C-alpha positions in Angstrom: 9.2 0.4 -12.1 7.7 -2.8 -13.4 7.0 -5.7 -11.5 5.5 -9.2 -12.3 1.4 -10.3 -10.5 3.9 -12.9 -8.3 6.1 -10.0 -7.0 9.3 -10.5 -9.3 10.5 -7.3 -9.8 11.7 -7.0 -13.7 13.1 -3.3 -13.2 13.2 -0.5 -10.5 15.7 2.7 -11.9 16.2 6.2 -10.3 17.1 7.7 -13.7 18.0 11.5 -13.8 19.7 14.3 -15.8 22.7 16.7 -14.5 20.7 19.6 -13.7 18.0 17.6 -11.4 18.4 14.7 -8.9 16.5 11.6 -9.0 14.1 10.4 -7.0 15.2 7.1 -4.6 12.9 4.5 -2.9 12.2 6.7 0.1 11.2 9.8 -2.0 7.8 10.5 -1.4 6.0 13.0 -3.8 2.1 14.1 -3.6 0.4 12.0 -6.4 -2.5 13.8 -7.1 -5.6 12.0 -8.6 -3.2 8.9 -8.1 -5.1 8.8 -4.6 -8.5 8.1 -5.9 -7.6 4.2 -6.2 -6.0 4.0 -2.6 -9.1 6.4 -1.1 -11.9 4.5 -2.7 -9.9 1.3 -1.1 -10.0 2.4 2.2 -14.2 3.0 1.6 -14.7 -0.1 0.1 -12.8 -2.1 3.1 -15.8 -0.2 5.5 -18.3 -1.5 3.3 -16.8 -5.5 3.9 -16.8 -4.8 7.8 -20.3 -4.1 7.3 -20.8 -0.4 8.3 -21.4 0.9 4.8 -23.2 -0.1 1.8 -22.4 0.9 -1.5 -26.4 1.7 -1.7 -26.9 3.6 1.2 -27.8 7.2 0.5 -26.6 10.4 1.9 -29.8 11.2 3.4 -28.6 8.1 5.9 -26.1 10.0 7.2 -26.9 13.6 7.0 -30.4 13.6 8.4 -31.8 17.2 8.6 -32.1 17.9 5.4 -28.6 19.6 4.7 -28.9 18.2 0.7 -31.0 18.9 -1.2 -33.9 16.1 -1.7 -32.4 14.8 -5.0 -29.2 15.2 -3.8 -29.8 13.4 -0.6 -30.7 10.2 -2.5 -27.5 10.0 -4.6 -25.7 6.6 -3.3 -22.5 6.0 -1.7 -21.7 4.0 -5.3 -22.5 7.1 -7.3 -20.2 9.0 -5.6 -16.9 6.7 -6.1 -17.3 6.3 -9.5 -18.1 9.6 -10.9 -21.8 9.1 -11.6 -23.4 11.3 -8.8 -23.9 14.0 -11.0 -22.0 16.7 -9.4 -19.4 18.9 -11.2 -15.3 18.7 -11.5 -14.6 20.4 -8.6 -15.2 23.5 -6.2 -13.7 25.4 -3.5 -15.3 23.3 -1.0 -12.3 21.0 -2.0 -9.6 23.0 -2.1 -10.2 25.5 1.0 -7.5 24.1 3.4 -8.3 25.8 6.4 -11.8 24.0 7.1 -12.5 20.3 7.7 -14.0 17.5 5.6 -17.3 17.8 7.4 -17.4 21.6 6.7 -16.5 20.4 3.3 -19.0 18.2 2.4 -21.9 20.8 3.9 -20.2 23.6 2.3 -21.1 21.6 -1.2 -24.2 20.8 -0.1 -25.0 24.3 1.5 -22.6 27.2 0.5 -21.7 29.7 3.0 -18.6 31.7 3.9 -14.7 30.8 2.9 -12.4 33.1 3.6 -14.5 36.4 3.7 -16.5 36.0 0.9 -19.8 33.8 0.0 -18.9 30.5 -2.1 -22.2 29.3 -3.2 -23.7 25.4 -3.0 -23.1 22.6 -5.5 -25.8 22.2 -8.0 -25.8 19.3 -10.1 -25.3 19.4 -13.5 -26.8 16.1 -14.3 -29.6 13.6 -12.5 -27.5 11.0 -10.8 -26.6 7.7 -11.8 -26.9 8.6 -15.8 -24.2 10.5 -16.5 -20.4 9.8 -16.0 -18.6 13.1 -14.8 -14.9 12.6 -13.9 -14.1 14.9 -10.0 -13.6 15.0 -7.1 -16.4 16.3 -5.2 -18.5 12.8 -5.0 -15.4 11.4 -3.5 -15.1 14.1 -1.1 -18.3 13.5 0.0 -17.9 9.9 0.6 -14.7 10.5 2.6 -16.8 12.8 4.7 -18.9 10.1 5.3 -16.6 7.5 5.9 -15.4 9.9 9.0 -18.9 10.2 9.9 -19.7 6.2 10.5 -16.2 5.5 12.2 -16.1 8.4 14.2 -12.2 9.5 12.4 -10.7 11.2 10.7 -10.2 9.8 7.1 -5.9 9.8 7.5 -6.2 7.9 10.3 -8.8 5.1 8.5 -6.2 5.0 6.0 -3.6 4.0 8.2 -5.5 1.4 9.7 -7.0 0.3 7.4 -4.4 0.0 4.6 -1.2 2.2 5.0 -0.2 0.3 8.8 -1.3 -3.3 7.6 0.6 -2.8 4.3 4.0 -1.1 5.9 3.6 1.6 4.1 6.5 4.2 4.9 4.9 7.8 5.3 2.2 7.7 3.3 -0.7 10.1 4.0 -3.6 12.0 3.0 -3.2 15.9 3.3 -5.4 18.8 2.2 -5.6 19.4 -1.3 -2.7 19.4 -3.7 -0.2 18.2 -1.0 -0.9 21.0 1.2 -1.2 21.0 5.1 -4.6 21.6 6.4 -7.8 20.2 8.2 -9.7 19.7 4.8 -8.5 16.5 3.6 -8.6 16.2 0.0 -9.9 13.1 -0.7 -9.6 12.7 -4.5 -6.4 14.4 -4.7 -4.3 14.8 -1.4 -2.0 12.0 -0.5 1.9 11.7 -0.7 3.1 8.0 -1.1 6.7 6.1 -2.1 6.6 4.5 -5.6 7.7 1.2 -3.9 4.4 1.3 -1.9 2.0 2.1 -4.6 3.1 -0.6 -6.2 2.4 -3.0 -3.4 -0.6 -1.4 -2.9 -1.5 -2.8 -6.6 0.6 -6.2 -6.2 -2.1 -6.4 -3.4 -5.3 -6.1 -5.8 -4.1 -7.9 -8.5 -3.5 -10.7 -6.1 -7.5 -10.7 -4.7 -6.4 -8.5 -1.8 -3.6 -10.8 -0.2 -0.3 -8.7 0.2 2.7 -10.5 2.0 0.7 -13.8 3.0 -1.9 -11.4 4.9 -5.6 -10.6 3.6 -5.9 -6.9 3.7 -9.2 -7.2 1.4 -11.6 -10.0 1.0 -11.7 -11.2 -3.1 -14.7 -10.3 -3.6 -13.8 -6.3 -2.2 -11.4 -6.5 -5.0 -13.4 -7.8 -7.5 -16.0 -4.4 -6.6 -12.8 -2.2 -6.9 -12.0 -3.5 -10.4 -15.5 -3.8 -11.9 -16.7 -1.3 -14.8 -19.8 1.1 -13.5 -20.1 3.3 -16.3 -19.0 2.4 -19.6 -22.7 1.9 -20.5 -23.7 5.5 -19.1 -23.5 8.6 -21.1 -20.4 10.5 -20.8 -20.8 14.5 -20.4 -19.7 16.8 -23.0 -17.0 17.9 -20.7 -15.2 14.5 -20.4 -15.6 13.5 -23.9 -12.0 14.1 -24.8 -11.8 11.0 -22.2 -13.9 8.5 -23.9 -13.1 6.1 -26.1 -15.5 5.1 -28.6 -17.8 7.4 -26.4 -17.6 5.4 -23.5 -15.6 5.9 -20.2 -15.2 2.8 -17.9 -14.4 3.4 -13.7 -13.9 1.3 -11.4 -13.9 2.5 -7.7 -11.3 4.7 -7.9 -9.6 3.6 -11.1 -10.0 4.3 -14.8 -10.5 1.3 -16.5 -8.6 0.7 -19.8 -7.7 -1.3 -23.1 -11.2 -3.9 -23.1 -10.8 -3.6 -19.1 -7.7 -5.7 -18.8 -5.9 -2.7 -17.6 -6.2 -0.6 -14.2 -4.7 3.1 -13.3 -5.2 6.2 -11.5 -2.6 8.8 -12.7 -2.3 12.1 -11.4 -1.6 15.5 -12.5 1.7 16.2 -11.1 3.2 13.3 -13.6 2.3 10.6 -11.6 1.6 7.5 -13.8 0.4 3.6 -12.8 -1.6 0.9 -14.2 -1.2 -3.0 -14.0 -2.5 -5.8 -16.6 -4.6 -8.2 -15.8 -3.9 -10.0 -19.3 0.0 -10.2 -18.6 -0.2 -9.8 -14.8 2.2 -7.1 -14.7 2.2 -3.2 -13.1 4.1 -0.4 -13.8 4.7 2.9 -12.1 6.6 6.0 -13.1 7.2 9.3 -11.1 8.2 11.6 -13.7 10.2 14.5 -11.9 10.7 17.2 -15.2 10.9 20.6 -15.6 8.2 20.6 -18.1 5.1 22.6 -18.0 2.7 20.7 -19.8 1.2 17.6 -19.1 1.0 16.8 -22.8 4.3 15.9 -23.2 4.8 14.1 -20.0 1.6 12.0 -20.8 3.5 11.3 -24.2 6.3 10.1 -22.8 4.5 8.0 -20.4 2.4 6.5 -23.2 5.9 6.0 -25.4 7.3 4.2 -22.3 3.9 1.8 -21.9 4.0 1.0 -25.6 7.9 -0.6 -25.3 6.9 -2.2 -22.1 3.9 -4.0 -23.9 5.8 -5.2 -26.9 8.8 -6.7 -24.3 6.3 -8.0 -21.8 3.8 -9.2 -24.2 6.3 -11.0 -26.4 7.5 -13.2 -24.1 4.9 -15.3 -22.6 6.7 -16.6 -19.7 6.3 -12.9 -18.1 2.9 -14.3 -17.7 3.1 -17.1 -15.5 2.4 -16.1 -12.3 4.7 -19.5 -10.5 7.5 -18.4 -13.2 11.1 -17.2 -12.0 12.4 -14.6 -14.0 15.9 -13.5 -14.9 15.3 -9.8 -15.2 18.6 -8.8 -16.1 18.1 -8.8 -20.2 14.5 -7.2 -19.4 16.1 -4.5 -17.2 19.2 -3.4 -19.5 16.4 -3.1 -23.1 14.1 -1.0 -20.6 16.8 1.2 -18.9 18.0 1.5 -22.5 14.3 2.6 -23.5 14.4 5.0 -21.1 17.2 6.9 -21.8 16.9 6.9 -25.1 13.5 8.5 -24.9 14.3 10.8 -22.0 17.0 11.8 -24.1 15.2 12.4 -27.0 12.2 13.9 -25.5 14.0 16.0 -22.9 17.5 17.1 -23.8 
């Protein structure tokens, strides 16, 4: 799917081979880490409403020394930008049969899970000094959002983002899309491709969707700001860095010198929007490939083809131009079919 900032749809195709049915407009899939972006947008909406501040610390919400002295001083912003000092992941995020508050307290204190002791999560880096991509900080941020509102996180999503934008059947779930009470803030989300595109379109248009203000522009600017480009990158993340730098906004990767924002998911969900050429692209890939590397390669090749066409046609970048997308659609469809044939057949 490729769409312009002004809403013009350049292409939306559901392709498949003879052995696997295609998705449809109504297909909802689990997008794993792709949910980080809408999740952090929900929390940013609470900031906009004055219920939270990015400078709030954990100690403001967990007042009984549940977290260590160092961890209690971690800010909400650090929890949302992979700069909190925690590692990538732990059992307190993945376990299904606890709730989100139990998850946060388990991260802080450790305890029994399914008959065995699971330790607390210690910091790997001093807060605010190092960027290390992961799920733990956002899990705590989600627990804080529940704590200040008295609502479950999925209900917050529906109230603040899902329902206002008409996201049909979109929902937060437990880890890896499973059923459970422990909402995985950074990994559990089902959504339709067209609804995720609308979410990105809203951000591209300064918080406005179909004439309705979903977010203040200042909130959108905060979501898209680079918070980590000047920080040290943890050695475990060095493969993701460009020139030793790793740039994150609130829930999104910042790429191409700040002109591209993305929140991909490991289950073959790819997306980005480009602020230089004012378009977005989304790919859901249902394949039988066992390795992520091959689907990453396909996505990279498709992105290059789209870039070549969009970037070489200056009118595509103008938000007021009405596009007749037939030729674009046919070219992209051909490229997709050729690449799909070469890589998958």
